[in-house]
N, C-alpha and C positions, 0 to 999 in steps of 0.2 A: 437887375435882371432885364435882359433885352426881350421885348415882345417880338415873337416871330411874325413876320409880315405874311399876310394871307392874300393871295392874288384874287380870291373870290370876292373880296370886299368891293363894293361899288365906290366907296370913299374911305379914306383912312379913319381909323378909330379916333374919335375926338378925345382929348385929354381934358378932364374937368378941373376947374379951379376949386379951392377949398369951399368957397361960397356955394358953388353949384353942387358939390357933393352934399353939403349940409341941406341945401334946398331939396334935393332928391330924397334924402333921408327923411326930412320933415313931411314931404308929400306922401310918404308911406306910413310914418309913425303916427302923425297927428290924427288922420282919419281912423286908424285902428283904435287909438285911445278913446276918441269920441264915441265910436260905435260900441265899444265895450262898456264904457262907464256912463254914457248918457243915453244912447239910443236903445241898447238892449234892455236896461231897466225900465225905460219908458214904455216899451211895447210888450214886455213880459206879463204873463198872467200871474196869479198868486202862488201856483204850485211850483215845486222844484223842477218838475218836468217842463213846465211852461218857460221858466227862466233859462233852463239849459238849451231848449230849442231856440229861444230868442237870441241867446248869446252866440250859439253856433251860426245861426243865420246872419247875424250882424257881422261877425268876423269873416264869414264867407264873402259877404259883399265887399269888405275891405280888401280881401285877398284878390278878388276879381279885379278890383280897381288897380291893384299893383300890376297885374298882368296887362291891363290896358295902358298903364303908365309906361311899362317896358316897351310895349308895341309902339307907343307914340314917340318915345325917345329914340328908338332904333329907326323908325320911319323918318323922323326929322334929320337924324344924322346921316343915314345911308340913302335916303330918297326912295327906298323900296322896302317891301317886306317879303321879297323873294327868299325862299328857304335857304338857298345856297349862300346868300348874303347874311341872313339872320343867324345861321349856324356859326359863321365865323365871327360875326360882330358880338355874339353873346358867349363865345368860347364853348360851343356845344359840339365841337369836334373831338377826335380821339386825343388822348393825353399825348403831350409832346414834350420832349426834353429840349429846351432852348439851347443847351450847350452842344448837343450832338445832332439835333434835328430829328432824332429817332421818334417815331410815332406809333402808338398802340402797342401790341404785343405784350411783353412782360410788364409794361408800365401799368396795365390794368390791375395788377395785383395791389397797387397802391389804393385802389378803391376799397378793397377788403380791409386794408390797414386803417383807412379813414373811418369805415363803418365801426370797427372795433374801438378805435380811439374815441369817437363821438359817443358810443354806447357807454364807455367808461366815464366820460364827463357827466352823462345823464344819471349815473349812479352816485355821483357826489352828493353829500348832504346839502339841502337847500337852506341857507342861513335865514331866509325870510319865510314866514308862515303863509301858506296858500289858503285863501278863504275857502271853506268847505263849499259854500254856495257856488263858487266859481271853479270848482275842481271837477273836471269831466271824469277823472278816475274815481273820485269819491261818489259821484252820482251813479256811475256805472256799477259801483259796488253795492248799491242799495237795491232792495226788491223793486222799488218804484222805477229805478233806472233800467233794470233788466226787463221789467214788464213793458217799458216804453219801446223797446227794440224788438220784442217778440212779434214776428210777422209784419213788422213795420218797414216795408221796403222804401217808402218815401223818406223816412228819417235816415235810414241807412244810406240812401243816395245822397242826401244832404251832407252827411258826415264825410262820405268818400269824396264828394266835390270839394269840401273844405280841405281835406288832406291833399288832394291833387293840386289845388291852387296854393296851398301852404308850402309844400316842400318841392314842388316841381315848377309850376307855372307862375308863382307869385314871389315869395321871399327869395328863393335861390336865384331865380332869373334876375331879380333886381339887384341883390347884393353881390353875387358872384358872377353874374352874367353882364350886367350893366356897369355897376360901380367899380368892382375890383380892377378890370382892365383899364379903366379910365382914371384911376387914382395915382398912377405912377408919377406923373409930373408934379402933382401937389404934395405927395407924401414919400416918394422915392421908395427905398427898400423897406420902409415901415408901412407901406400901403396895406399889406395883408393884416398887420396888427391893428391899424386904425379901422379897417373894414370889420374886423371881429368885434371891436369895441362898439362901433356904430350899430352893428347887428344886435348886440346885447341891449343897448340903450333904446333901440327901436321898439322893444317889447313894453311899451307903455300900457298896453292892454292887459298885461299880466306881469307887473313889475317884480314880483317875487321870483320870477324865472330869469331875471337879468344876469345874475352871476353864472348860472349854468349855460345861458345862451352865449355869453362871452367865451366861456371855456370851449363849448362846442364850436363856436364861430372861429376860434383860433385854428382848430383842426381843419375845418372846411375851407377857410380862407387860405391857409398855408398850402394845403395840398392842391387846391384849385389854381393858385398862382404859380406854384413850383412846376406843375405839369401843364399849366395853361389850358385847363378845361374845367368848366363849371359843372361838368357831369359828376366829378368826385364829390362836390358839395351836394348835388341833388341826390346822389345815391346814398351817401352817409346820412343825410337829413331825412330821407324817406324810409329808412329801415324801420324806425319805430312806427311809422304810419302803416306799413305793411302788416306788422304784428297786430296793431289795433284793428285793422280792417278784417283780419282773419277772426279775431275774437268777436267782433260785432256781427260778422256773417254767421258765426255759430249761434249767437243769440237770436238773430232774426229767424234762423231755421229751426230753432228749438221749439 
């Protein structure tokens, strides 16, 4: 697949070697693993609520770091963080058919296809058992978890911040915005497949989710590469976060 050249770029998009791709992957995955398995337990209090808040806070720090990593990589490559340049460098423009040059319009329907496909992968049975202590869903299903959110706007803001940096400003910008367009030279037509596998293996902070993350990553990477927009990955990845946000808002207001 030929990448459509964008005149708004200050400099050509750099193609990464396999070593650089792995280095960027490690720069995201290793801090998240350490924050989840070392930092969070070290700072958490004795209760389930204390641990949940410590884990969410630690992971949020890791996701913010990914956003800063993206900004640094783009600034180094393009020499600027001007929005018109960043938009093209991170594939944040309208979906584009590289064969015809068509942009936007009916191509946006592929975003709905991606949302449905990713939702289907999330419904797949998880072959690995998720520890109850580290399950946000399990915590939210307890009376303690629900009480923790009632009227707690600070905790709600922390969760929403984590969601925002998880599916919009962190993981998706890094994997589909930075890495995917820059993996062509190293991996050719298999770049989207490798991208999905790396995205799954990145989940050192919750290794039980790796199989589902690979499955969802295949959808997000293929649609993003096929239509040359990271927005499809962002939209399909964020759908679950929107649902959780609505549920949490209802709890806060209850």
